[in-house]
C-alpha positions in Angstrom: 11.0 -9.2 -1.8 13.6 -6.4 -1.7 14.3 -5.8 2.0 17.0 -3.2 1.4 14.3 -0.6 2.1 10.8 -0.7 3.6 7.8 1.7 3.4 5.5 2.3 6.3 2.3 4.4 5.8 0.1 6.0 8.3 -3.6 5.9 7.2 -5.4 8.9 8.4 -4.5 11.9 6.4 -1.7 10.2 4.5 -3.7 7.6 2.3 -7.2 8.9 3.0 -8.5 12.0 4.4 -10.5 10.7 7.2 -9.5 13.4 9.8 -12.7 15.3 8.6 -14.8 12.2 9.6 -13.1 12.0 12.9 -13.7 15.8 13.5 -17.4 15.5 12.8 -17.7 12.5 15.1 -15.8 14.0 17.9 -17.5 17.3 17.6 -20.9 15.6 18.0 -19.5 13.7 21.2 -18.0 16.7 22.6 -21.4 18.6 22.2 -23.0 16.0 24.3 -21.1 17.8 27.4 -21.5 21.1 26.1 -17.8 21.6 24.7 -17.2 23.0 21.2 -14.4 21.2 19.5 -12.6 23.3 17.0 -10.3 22.4 13.9 -7.3 23.6 16.1 -8.3 21.1 18.6 -8.6 18.4 15.9 -5.1 19.1 14.6 -3.9 17.8 18.2 -6.0 14.7 17.9 -4.3 13.5 14.7 -2.5 10.2 15.1 -3.9 9.8 18.6 -5.9 6.8 19.6 -9.6 6.9 20.3 -9.4 6.5 24.1 -6.4 9.1 24.5 -8.4 11.4 22.1 -11.5 11.3 24.3 -9.2 12.0 27.4 -7.8 15.0 25.7 -11.1 16.4 24.9 -12.5 15.8 28.5 -9.5 17.6 29.8 -9.9 20.5 27.5 -13.6 20.8 28.5 -12.5 20.4 32.3 -15.1 17.6 32.6 -15.0 14.3 34.1 -17.4 11.3 33.4 -17.7 8.0 34.8 -16.2 4.9 33.2 -19.6 3.8 31.9 -20.2 7.4 30.2 -16.7 7.2 28.9 -17.1 3.9 27.2 -20.4 5.1 25.8 -19.1 8.2 24.3 -16.1 6.3 22.6 -18.5 3.7 21.2 -21.0 6.4 20.0 -18.1 8.3 18.3 -16.7 5.3 16.6 -20.4 4.4 15.4 -20.7 8.0 14.0 -17.4 7.7 12.3 -18.2 4.4 10.7 -21.3 5.8 8.9 -18.9 8.1 7.0 -16.5 5.3 6.4 -19.2 3.1 4.9 -19.7 5.6 2.1 -16.0 5.6 1.2 -14.9 4.7 -2.3 -11.5 4.7 -4.2 -12.0 8.4 -5.0 -11.3 9.1 -1.2 -7.6 8.1 -1.7 -5.5 11.2 -1.5 -3.8 12.5 -4.7 -0.5 10.7 -5.7 -1.0 7.9 -3.2 -2.0 5.1 -5.5 0.7 6.0 -7.9 3.5 5.8 -5.3 2.1 2.6 -3.9 2.2 1.0 -7.3 5.7 2.1 -8.0 6.9 0.8 -4.6 5.2 -2.5 -5.3 6.4 -2.8 -9.0 10.0 -2.5 -7.5 9.4 -5.2 -5.0 9.9 -3.2 -1.9 7.7 -4.3 1.1 4.9 -1.9 2.2 3.4 -1.8 5.7 0.6 0.2 7.1 1.2 1.7 10.7 -1.9 3.2 12.0 -3.7 3.9 15.3 -7.0 3.2 13.5 -8.9 0.1 14.7 -10.8 0.4 11.4 -7.8 0.5 9.2 -8.5 -2.9 7.3 -12.2 -1.8 6.7 -11.0 1.5 5.1 -8.4 -0.2 2.9 -11.0 -2.5 1.7 -13.5 0.2 0.9 -10.9 2.2 -1.0 -9.7 -0.8 -3.0 -6.0 -1.0 -2.1 -5.8 -3.7 0.6 -3.8 -6.0 -1.7 -0.9 -3.6 -2.0 0.0 -4.0 1.7 2.5 -6.8 2.8 1.6 -6.1 6.6 -1.1 -4.2 8.4 -0.4 -3.0 12.0 -3.3 -1.2 13.5 -5.0 -0.2 16.8 -5.9 -3.7 17.3 -2.2 -4.9 17.2 -0.4 -2.5 19.6 -0.7 -1.7 23.2 1.1 1.7 23.0 -0.2 4.6 21.1 2.1 7.1 19.0 4.4 8.9 19.8 5.5 5.6 21.1 7.2 3.9 18.2 5.7 0.4 18.9 3.4 0.4 15.9 6.3 1.3 13.4 8.6 -1.3 15.2 6.1 -4.1 14.8 5.6 -3.1 11.1 9.2 -3.1 10.4 9.5 -6.7 11.9 6.5 -7.9 9.9 8.2 -6.7 6.6 11.7 -8.1 7.7 13.3 -4.7 7.3 15.7 -3.2 9.8 14.1 -0.1 11.4 16.8 2.4 10.1 16.1 1.2 6.7 12.3 2.0 6.9 10.8 5.1 5.5 7.5 6.3 7.3 5.0 8.7 5.9 3.1 10.7 8.5 0.7 13.7 8.7 0.8 14.0 12.5 3.2 15.3 15.0 2.9 12.4 17.2 3.7 10.0 14.2 6.7 11.8 13.2 8.0 11.6 16.7 7.2 7.9 16.8 9.1 7.3 13.6 12.2 9.4 14.8 12.2 7.5 18.0 12.3 4.3 15.9 15.3 5.8 14.0 13.3 5.5 10.9 13.5 8.0 8.0 10.3 10.4 8.6 8.7 11.9 5.8 5.9 14.6 6.8 2.9 15.2 4.7 0.9 18.3 5.2 1.7 21.5 7.3 5.4 21.8 7.5 5.1 24.0 10.6 3.3 21.4 12.5 5.8 18.7 11.3 9.1 20.3 11.5 10.7 17.4 13.2 10.3 15.3 10.2 13.5 14.6 8.0 11.6 15.6 4.8 8.3 17.5 4.2 6.0 17.6 1.3 2.4 19.0 1.1 1.2 15.9 -0.7 2.3 12.7 -2.5 2.0 14.5 -5.9 5.5 16.2 -5.0 7.2 12.9 -4.2 8.9 10.8 -6.9 10.0 7.2 -6.5 13.5 8.1 -7.5 13.7 10.2 -4.5 12.4 7.5 -2.2 14.8 4.9 -3.6 17.8 7.2 -2.9 16.9 7.9 0.8 19.6 6.7 3.0 19.5 5.6 6.6 20.2 8.5 9.3 
């Protein structure tokens, strides 16, 4: 394994577009307390844990619930989300992702997943790319959510690569902030305006070449 560089991928919005599934599930949950969740709200939930997302939504709605109701809302949201996940196939992998993963793997660089999702292993299995990852760090492995860098630092440790030699792919502001805090090279995917703190920006993996990734240097 070549540990001169390591690659850490977020999941939602980077490898697969599960943001739409989260949006539908959160929209349904918010409707139970008469709050209409918008796509603009959903942008602010990207990369945020389930518990923190629900706290944000309740805050936007200016609503408070008991701990029992809170737990029930979170559980119901996850259940709704998983009904979408269960139908996922390899067709749900975003354009260019499989090709980049294959090239990184073929060149013997380690690959890790760094995601807030507690459903990450299930999703990777559903879309058929679980075997491409050398380490998986998900919502079950961390105590601090992004923008805390914990998830990426654990991932770097698991693949035995120094943080400053790791390249992180993220679609969320909180994730870019976490990568930058970890002193990693941050690559933003998606809306450049939302990800202006990233070291590099691309609209999708179809714009990224392996040669570009190979030449990236620590900050």
